[in-house]
Structures are given as C-alpha cells and as structure tokens.
Backbone as ProteinMPNN parsed JSONL, in Angstrom:
{"seq_chain_A": "XXXXXXXXXXXXXXXXXXXXXXXXXXXXXXXXXXXXXXXXXX", "coords_chain_A": {"N_chain_A": [[-0.618, -122.347, 15.016], [0.162, -125.457, 13.973], [0.805, -128.111, 16.186], [2.173, -131.229, 18.041], [0.551, -132.16, 21.147], [2.506, -133.498, 22.893], [5.005, -131.658, 22.068], [4.014, -129.195, 22.639], [3.665, -129.706, 25.718], [6.535, -130.077, 26.23], [7.312, -127.569, 25.851], [6.105, -125.844, 27.318], [6.99, -126.781, 29.749], [9.719, -126.197, 29.583], [9.704, -122.998, 29.345], [8.346, -122.454, 31.757], [10.515, -123.598, 33.391], [12.492, -121.61, 32.568], [11.411, -119.109, 33.548], [11.368, -119.862, 36.532], [13.781, -119.936, 36.888], [14.715, -117.133, 36.307], [13.29, -115.915, 37.828], [14.347, -116.461, 40.451], [17.17, -115.793, 39.836], [16.738, -112.927, 39.939], [15.826, -112.169, 42.147], [17.978, -112.509, 43.74], [19.873, -110.734, 42.703], [18.501, -108.48, 43.794], [18.978, -108.394, 46.35], [21.384, -107.858, 46.51], [23.68, -109.687, 45.402], [25.615, -109.193, 42.954], [26.988, -111.021, 41.149], [25.396, -112.752, 40.146], [24.265, -114.797, 37.262], [22.009, -114.194, 34.879], [19.423, -116.066, 33.268], [19.774, -117.189, 29.6], [18.487, -115.215, 27.481], [17.511, -113.117, 28.46]], "CA_chain_A": [[0.505, -123.102, 14.723], [-0.216, -126.695, 14.41], [1.804, -129.027, 16.72], [1.483, -132.323, 18.886], [0.698, -132.07, 22.785], [3.797, -133.592, 23.574], [5.806, -130.72, 21.979], [3.328, -127.807, 24.152], [3.962, -129.838, 26.703], [7.866, -129.703, 26.668], [7.582, -126.267, 25.41], [5.618, -125.165, 28.405], [8.101, -127.027, 30.932], [11.109, -125.062, 29.341], [9.189, -121.728, 29.839], [8.341, -122.44, 33.437], [12.058, -123.565, 33.774], [12.754, -120.413, 32.47], [10.644, -118.08, 34.506], [11.422, -119.906, 37.771], [15.111, -119.232, 37.073], [14.67, -115.604, 36.229], [12.958, -115.114, 39.47], [15.693, -116.659, 41.517], [18.203, -114.647, 39.682], [15.899, -111.293, 39.976], [15.808, -112.121, 43.612], [19.25, -112.66, 44.378], [20.18, -109.337, 42.119], [17.743, -107.462, 44.349], [19.203, -108.939, 47.633], [22.896, -107.312, 46.303], [24.395, -110.539, 44.52], [25.887, -108.614, 41.417], [27.395, -112.001, 40.448], [24.31, -113.545, 39.714], [23.967, -114.977, 35.84], [20.554, -114.501, 34.288], [19.434, -117.253, 32.212], [20.007, -116.817, 28.462], [17.658, -114.583, 26.828], [16.663, -111.977, 29.542]], "C_chain_A": [[0.048, -124.433, 15.229], [0.847, -127.613, 15.024], [1.402, -129.863, 17.584], [1.567, -131.513, 20.317], [2.0, -132.423, 23.182], [4.853, -132.401, 23.102], [5.31, -129.161, 22.716], [3.713, -128.267, 25.138], [5.447, -129.541, 27.471], [8.293, -128.119, 26.552], [7.224, -125.384, 26.61], [6.528, -125.624, 29.775], [9.161, -126.093, 30.737], [10.693, -123.592, 29.867], [8.749, -121.731, 31.246], [9.678, -122.563, 33.75], [12.411, -122.355, 33.941], [12.332, -119.043, 33.414], [11.042, -118.503, 36.12], [12.825, -119.643, 37.942], [15.528, -117.89, 36.965], [14.378, -115.227, 37.467], [13.681, -115.414, 40.568], [16.651, -115.613, 41.121], [18.115, -113.599, 39.898], [15.989, -111.141, 41.723], [16.805, -111.897, 44.18], [20.093, -111.191, 44.028], [19.601, -108.539, 42.844], [18.474, -107.516, 45.865], [20.798, -108.173, 47.691], [23.924, -108.237, 45.781], [24.605, -109.805, 43.405], [26.583, -109.81, 40.585], [26.536, -112.778, 39.69], [24.243, -113.663, 38.132], [22.649, -115.188, 35.617], [20.25, -115.863, 33.076], [19.296, -116.624, 30.686], [18.431, -116.182, 28.068], [16.739, -113.219, 27.23], [17.016, -110.972, 29.126]], "O_chain_A": [[-0.334, -124.68, 16.373], [1.813, -127.871, 14.305], [0.324, -129.596, 18.116], [2.319, -130.581, 20.599], [2.633, -131.6, 23.844], [5.69, -132.202, 23.983], [6.041, -128.284, 23.176], [4.266, -127.43, 25.852], [5.665, -129.077, 28.59], [9.301, -127.587, 27.018], [7.869, -124.377, 26.902], [6.703, -124.846, 30.712], [9.491, -125.28, 31.601], [11.35, -123.075, 30.771], [8.926, -120.661, 31.83], [10.147, -121.642, 34.418], [12.651, -121.86, 35.043], [13.1, -118.171, 33.818], [11.046, -117.596, 36.951], [13.198, -119.16, 39.011], [16.582, -117.497, 37.464], [15.002, -114.402, 38.134], [13.668, -114.707, 41.576], [16.949, -114.681, 41.867], [19.142, -112.954, 40.111], [16.194, -110.098, 42.343], [16.794, -111.131, 45.144], [20.801, -110.621, 44.858], [20.144, -107.443, 42.705], [18.439, -106.458, 46.492], [21.334, -107.945, 48.776], [25.056, -107.771, 45.653], [23.595, -109.735, 42.705], [26.755, -109.618, 39.382], [26.892, -113.404, 38.691], [24.158, -112.566, 37.58], [22.079, -116.192, 36.045], [21.017, -116.337, 32.238], [18.7, -115.552, 30.59], [17.387, -116.741, 28.403], [15.82, -112.598, 26.697], [16.626, -109.922, 29.637]]}, "name": "protein", "num_of_chains": 1, "seq": "XXXXXXXXXXXXXXXXXXXXXXXXXXXXXXXXXXXXXXXXXX"}
C-alpha cells in the first residue's frame, strides 16, 4: 500500500494509543473493575 510518511506516522500514533488504552483497561479488568470500558474494536 503506497502512502505518505505523514499518514504512516499518524497511523502508528493511533495504533500505539489503542494498545496503551487496551493495556490499561485490561489491567483494571484483571484487578476486578468490571465497569471498565475497553477501546472500540476490542
């Protein structure tokens, strides 16, 4: 897929943000917080 470096950079920032949010949500879930909301697409 051909794209610009700017687009790749933004996509990587979004991916890393998703992974960080997922990890935080998963940690809370494992600690017993069943009200946690996982990021969209999980």
